[in-house]
N, C-alpha and C positions, 0 to 999 in steps of 0.2 A: 864456329859458325859465323861470328862477326867478321873475321878476316876473309872468309869465303865470299860473303855478301859484299864486302868492300872491294874485293877483286872483281866481282861481276860488275859492280858500279863503275869501276875504273875502265873496264872494257867498253862499256857504253859511252863513257866520256871520250875515249880515244876514237871510237868509231864515229861518234857524233861530230867530233872536230874534223875528221877526215871528210865526212859528207858535207859539212858546212864550208870547208875551205876548198875542196877539190871535187865538186859534184860531176863535172864533165869528165875528168880523168877516171873517176870511179865507174862511171857509166861505160866508158871505153874498156876499162879493165874487166868489168863483168861480161861485156859482149865478147871479149877475147877468151874468157874462161869457158864460154859455151862451145868454143871450137876445140878445147883441150880434151884429150881422152880422160875418162874417169879414173883410170889407173894412175895417171900422172898427178891428178888432183889429190887422190887418196894418199899417194906417197908424200906429196908436199904437206898434207895435213898431219900425217904421222910424224914427219920430221919436225914440223912446228910444235907439235905436242911434246916431243922428246926434248927439243931445245928449251921449251918453256918449263918443263918439269926440272930439267937440269939447272936452269937459272934459278928457279925457286929453291932448289936444294942447295945450290952454292950460296945464295944470299942468306938463307936460314943458317947454314953451317958457319958462315963467316960472322954472322951477327951473334951467334951463341957461343962460338969458339973463342 
């Protein structure tokens, strides 16, 4: 549970840094996302989840192996 909460905190750190350093770019990015079809955004989300899970698995596997 400690690692999960740490991971969530790191997500907040990364997002906070992005908003602090590039607020204008993120506003444009969000505006362009409004024009994208939901199916495309859903596919991108599933791909991001799969890549993230794969990276976590690879890191864990390499650290313990």
